[in-house]
C-alpha positions, -999 to +999 in steps of 0.1 A: +600-045-566+634-030-559+651-044-590+641-055-625+609-076-620+625-102-643+615-124-672+580-138-675+579-169-696+545-177-711+542-213-722+528-220-756+519-255-770+500-270-799+464-269-790+469-237-770+441-223-749+437-189-766+419-169-739+442-180-711+472-173-732+459-138-741+454-130-704+491-137-696+503-116-726+479-088-718+491-085-682+528-092-685+536-086-722+523-052-730+545-021-727+535+001-698+544+037-706+522+049-678+547+036-653+582+052-648+598+020-634+609-012-652+580-035-661+582-073-667+602-086-697+584-115-713+589-142-739+567-169-754+583-203-747+573-230-772+568-266-761+563-278-797+581-270-829+570-246-856+537-226-856+515-239-828+478-241-833+456-223-809+418-225-804+400-204-830+424-212-858+452-189-846+488-199-850+515-189-825+552-186-830+575-189-800+604-166-790+624-195-775+623-231-765+621-247-730+657-236-723+644-201-717+626-213-686+660-215-669+661-176-670+625-169-660+616-155-627+579-162-634+564-189-656+528-189-667+510-221-678+479-209-697+457-240-696+466-274-710+454-290-743+443-323-728+439-330-691+443-367-698+476-362-715+507-364-693+529-333-702+563-341-717+590-351-693+613-323-705+587-297-696+581-312-661+618-314-655+623-277-665+594-266-642+609-285-612+643-270-619+628-235-621+609-240-589+640-252-571+659-220-580+630-199-567+609-191-598+572-184-594+548-207-614+513-196-621+487-219-638+454-208-653+424-231-654+435-266-667+471-256-665+471-269-630+472-304-644+507-296-657+518-284-622+502-315-607+520-338-630+553-322-619+547-332-583+553-296-571+518-293-558+519-324-535+510-313-500+500-278-513+466-261-517+455-255-553+425-249-574+412-251-609+379-246-628+350-260-608+343-285-636+377-301-631+382-301-594+368-336-588+391-350-615+421-332-599+413-347-565+409-382-580+441-382-600+463-363-575+451-371-540+483-356-525+471-321-535+447-302-512+422-290-538+399-261-529+370-262-554+355-229-543+380-202-547+392-180-576+428-187-570+453-200-545+486-183-536+509-209-522+540-188-524+560-199-555+529-217-568+498-199-578+468-217-593+436-201-606+402-213-615+383-209-648+396-185-675+386-151-661+399-160-626+433-161-643+431-123-647+426-120-610+455-143-603+478-124-626+468-091-611+474-106-576+510-114-587+514-078-600+501-066-566+527-088-548+554-073-569+544-036-572+515-030-547+478-027-551+477+007-567+498-005-596+477-036-599+446-015-600+460+007-627+466-024-648+430-035-641+418+000-652+436-003-685+419-037-689+386-019-683+377-041-654+371-039-617+401-041-593+415-075-588+393-097-567+404-115-536+413-151-542+389-164-515+358-153-534+336-181-548+341-193-584+304-198-591+279-173-578+244-188-584+224-155-582+232-119-589+224-091-565+186-087-564+174-057-584+144-049-562+151-018-541+141-037-509+169-062-515+194-039-531+227-051-516+248-031-540+237+001-523+245-015-489+280-025-501+288+010-511+274+023-478+297-001-459+327+010-479+320+046-467+317+035-430+346+010-426+359+028-395+327+020-376+319-012-357+295-030-382+273-058-370+253-083-390+221-073-373+228-036-383+234-045-419+204-068-422+182-040-407+194-015-434+181-037-461+150-048-442+159-085-440+161-110-412+196-119-403+192-154-418+179-141-451+206-114-452+234-140-447+220-162-475+215-133-499+248-118-492+266-150-498+247-155-531+255-120-542+292-118-533+304-154-529+317-145-494+303-142-459+297-106-447+326-110-422+350-122-449+339-095-473+342-068-447+377-079-437+387-079-474+374-043-478+391-031-447+425-046-457+421-031-492+415+003-477+445-002-455+467-010-484+456+021-502+463+043-472+497+027-466+507+033-502+493+068-505+502+087-474+522+092-442+495+083-416+506+062-387+498+025-386+477+032-355+456+058-374+452+036-404+440+007-382+414+030-366+402+043-400+398+008-413+377-004-384+402-026-365+397-026-328+434-029-319+466-021-337+479-056-330+448-072-345+453-050-376+490-060-379+482-097-376+453-096-401+474-075-426+504-098-424+482-129-428+466-114-459+494-096-476+525-115-464+542-083-450+536-063-419+521-028-425+553-009-420+572-031-444+544-028-469+546+010-468+583+009-471+581-012-502+550+002-519+545+037-504+551+068-524+584+075-508+596+039-512+586+038-549+603+072-555+635+060-539+633+027-559+629+046-592+659+068-584+680+037-575+671+020-608+677+052-628+712+059-613 
């Protein structure tokens, strides 16, 4: 982020979803003295007049009305009070206007029904809590609903699944703006694991088995230490004494991803850290992360992150961030 990351407007309304609202305030509204660069400015934008009731008996006062959405670079919709209730026309008009001028709109859980009502999601991928996906498909058939994933990044439009997935979506936006190291430091302050990939499953039916014979957690850590090596399914299954078929099923149950998808995610996460933290060549990083060719690494990285590796390092690497801080300070 070479300039001020801008204003984050967090929508509040009567009947506010407290947890989803708290997520947005926690990520974007807290002061960040641990960083020496400008953080997000934020304001609470009230849809309704006066103190607004939130779940749990809490009352919320807004900083501004809907007119503040015209100044926001990012707008957060933390749930919606009633999926069957069509949001007010003035809110939908303000969201469409914000999108047209380039603002990012992020919905958490049932907040996607507000975006859907605006028409902005027509022809786009989106998600919501697994309990609501069938309803979203039925009411808004023009939206490509993915019922499995934690969140969907469609550029200016980001939608997340159930409440906790909103944390991952918000951290994903932080990573887009500041890089994965900054996002991981925000996650650390939240006392949570680093932000999860959006493609992970919402609902994992079984935890990693605790028996030593089927201890996938140990395997996952071993894989992270051997990302530079060519890793095959048969090799991984053998390490945990399973048939390949059983291994694939248990791995998916435990992580919500296939081994191939999980391994790609881990390799790209390592690549991001290496690009941010040092001066190694792209070729060397590709090799350390287990990519067979540099071109294959570049394609995979760009498809995942949205930037080629060299541009990512220029933007989020130590040198780039130092220059950026100096420019902001001068």
